[in-house]
N, C-alpha and C positions, 0 to 999 in steps of 0.2 A: 523939405521940398513942398512948394505950393502945388497941390494936386489938380489945379484947374488951369493954370497958365504960367509959363515961365520961359524966359529966354536968356537969363543971366548965366555967366560961366559958373561951373560947379567947382567946389574945392577938390583938390587932388590928394592922393596919398603922399605922406611925407617922405616916402621912399623913392619918389620919382619926380620928373619934371611936371610943371603945371601945363594942363591942356584944357581948353574950354569945352564945356559940354552943354549945349543947349538942351533944354529939358522942359517940355510942357507938362504941367501937372505936378512937378516935384522940384523943390529946391533942396539941395543937400545941406540943410541945417545952418546953424550959425557959425560965423568965423571966430567966435570968441570962446576961449577955454571955459568960461563960466557956464556956457550952455552944455558943453560936453560933460562937465563934471556934475551938472545939475541932474542929468539923466543916467549917471553911471550906475546907480542902484538898480534902475530899471533894466539896464543892459545886463548887469550881473545876474539879475533874476531871470532874464530871458535865456541866458546861457544855461543856468541850472535847470530851467524848465525844459529846454531842448534836450538836455542829457536825460532827464527823467522820462520824457516822451519817447526818446530814441530807445530807451531800455524796454519800454512797453512794446514798441514796434518789433524789436529783435525777438522778444519773447513770443509775440504773436506769429512771427514767421515760422516758428517751430510747431505751431498748433493749427488745427483746422479753423477756418474763419468763415463767417457768414457774409456772403457777398450780396449786395443789393444794387439796384439800378437807380440812377438819377434821371438824366434827360434822355438816355438811350441805352441800348444793350452794350455799348462800349464805354459809357460814362459811369464808372463804378464807384461805390462807396462801401466801406466795411464798418463793422462795429468798432474796429480799432480807430478809424478816422474819427468817429464820433466820440469815442472814449478819450482819445488824446486831446481833441479840441475842448471837451468839457473840463478835462484836467487843467488845461491852460487858462480857460475862462475863470474857473473857480479860484485858482491861485492868484490870478491878476486881480480879481474882485476883492479878495481878502487883503492883499498887500497894497493895492492901489485902487480903492473903491470908487474914486471919481473918474477913472480912466474909461475910455470907450473901446469898442472891440469890433473888428471886421474879420470874420472867419469863414472859410469855405463852406463848412457844414451848416453854420448858422444862416448864411445867405441862402443856401439850398433849402433850408427849412422855412424860408420866408422872411427872414430879417433883412432890413434894407442895407444896401451897400453904400453908405454915406460917410464921407470924411468931413469932419468939422475941425475947428481950431483946437478942440479938446485933445489931450494926449490920447493917442489911438494905437492899439496893437493890431497889426494886419497879419493874419496867421493862416498858413496852410498846414494843418496838423500832420498830414501824410502826403507829401508831394511825390507822386509816382505810385498812386494806388494800384494801377494795373500791374506795374512791376512787382509791388508787394504781394498781390494776389497770386502771381505766377512764380514768385520766388526769385525774380530777376534782381540782382543785388545792388540796385540804386534806388534808394528811398530816402527822402529828406524831410526834416521838420524845418519849416521856414517861418521866421518871426521878424517882421519889420515893425518899426516904431516911429510914429510921426507926432509932431507937436506944431500947432499953428500951420497945419498942412505942409510941414517940412519934415522929411525923413531925418531922424537923428542917428539911428543905428540899424544894422541888419545882422541877423544870426541865422545861419543855415547849418544844420547838423545832418551830415550824410551818415545815417544810422548804421548801416551794415559795414561801411568802410571805417567807421569811427573817426570821421574827419569833421572837426568843428571850425566852420568858417565864420569869422566875425569882422565887423567894421564899424567904426564910429566916424561921423563926419569930421574931416580934418585931421584924423588920427591914424589913417592907413588901414589896410586890410590884412588879415592874417588867417592862416590855417594851422590849427593846433599850436598857436603861438608864434609861428614862423611867418615873416612878412611875405606878402604876395605882390607880384607885379605882372602886368600883362605882357604878352609877347611884343618884341620890337620889330616883328616882321612887317614890312611895308608892301611887299609884292603879293597880290591876290593869288597869283599862280603858284605861290609857295605856301599857301595857307590851307588849314583844315577849318571847315565851317560846320557848326552844329545847328540842327533844327529838329522839329518834331512834326508828326502827322496830325496830332490833336485827336479829338473825339467826334468831330463832325464828319459824317459819312455821306453828306449830300454830294451828288456826283459833280456838280459845278464847282463846289469848294475843293473837292479832292483833285479835280483837274487843274485848278489853279495852284494847289500845293505842289503837284508833280511838275507843272510847267516851270515854277520857280526853281525847284531843285534841279531840273534838267539844264536850265540856262546857267545856273551858278556852277554846276558840276562841269559844264562844257566850256567854261571860260578859258582854260581849264583851271581847276584847283586840285590840290593833293587828294582831297576826299571830303565826304559829308558824313558826319557822325551825329548821334543823338542817344542820350542815356535814359530818356523817358521821364525826365523831371526837369522843368524849367529852371528851378532854383539851382540844381547841380550844374546844368549847362552854363548858367551865368557864372558860377564859381569856377568852372573850367576856363572860361574866358579870363577871369581874374588871375587864375594860376598860370596863364600862358600856355596851357595845353592845346587850346584851340584859339584861332584868331578872332572868331566871331560866332554869335548865336543870333538867329532870327526866328520869329514865330508870329503867326496870327491866330488868335483864338484862345490863348492862355488868359489868366485872370490876374487882377491886381495882387492877390495874395500869393500868387506863384512867383512874382518878380519884385515885390517891394523890398524884401531883404537883400536880394541879389543886386538890385540897383545900387544900393550903397556900397556893396562889396566890389562891384565892377568899377565904379567911379573912383573909389578910394584906392584901387589897385592901378589907377592911371588910365582906365578905359573910357569909352564914350558910349552914350545912349542916344537913340533917336527913333522916330517913327519909321515905319516901312516906306513912307513916301518921302523921307529925307528931312521932314520937319522935326520940331521938338517932340520929345516923348510925352505922351499923355497916358498916365498910368491906367486910367479907367477905359482907354480905347481898346484894350486887349490886342495890342500890336506893339512889337518891340524889335529893335536891332541893337544888340550889345556887341561892341567890337574893341579891339585893342587900340585902334586909332581911327580918326575921321576918314582917312583915305580908304581904308578897307571897308568901313561902314557904308560910305557913299557908293563904292563900287558894287556892293551887294544890292543896295537899294535900286540900282538901275535895272537889275534882273528880276526883281520880285514882282510877281503878278498879284497885285494887292486886292483885297476885298475888305469889307467893313462888317465885322460881327456886331451883335447887340452890345452896347456899352455896359460895363459893370454897374455904373450909377444910373442906368436908365430907370425911370419910374416903374414901380411894380404895378402890374395890371391887377385891378380888383374886379371881382364879379359883382354885378348888381343884385 
């Protein structure tokens, strides 16, 4: 996926019909089997890393953890986040020394969030840190992989549930080896929609979040859900458990892997204004079909957070 601009149709899961997915910022890889085979070793390594990282997370849940703050009192990071990310970085550098890396904790520590044509791992070591801190049983390791600004595969491991979600471009999406496909529901009033509150507690932002939820809930729909991790929410869309997920304020590492999983399960992705998805914009709508996605977009009270690829301000 080209992470700067795209409007071409995306490849679909081989388990379902073809549906076009306009996508700004990401093309879902090559149509040729040679490309998928070329990066099979990387994907196999990602799955193994996700399992190893998940084991560390499960062990840490049973022990006391040191909680630190990032941008605010509700934007948390733990030693486990940092330990897991370092585990992944070290392993990738050893096996694929020429590859690049975009990671949540690395960016928080001052590393630039820049996607180049170089093979790049886009990682959230512990998606759902607040859940993790409170023992709420939805925590995921999310690993996306891009080449030439095109996402080639996505791996999301829901650690506590022991569910491994995987997808390769043009090869379908799976959970623990079983094929996934989005819901076939076309009626918004028969749908469940997932979203999150995020970590921004600015009153104007919170008002917009609640405004969007109120309008969507009163369409009406069956209900609004959220498990506290963007990666898992996207996997729930891919699994057909919810019809859509939307959020403003998440980051590229939260949704890179899930983007492949949703589209390979037959779903669609777009911006909250209805345009093509821009991975770096920190805004997403993931849905089972275009009809549901566009209906949700009409009700979202959108705002624009600072982009992930915004230049880092330096002090003179």
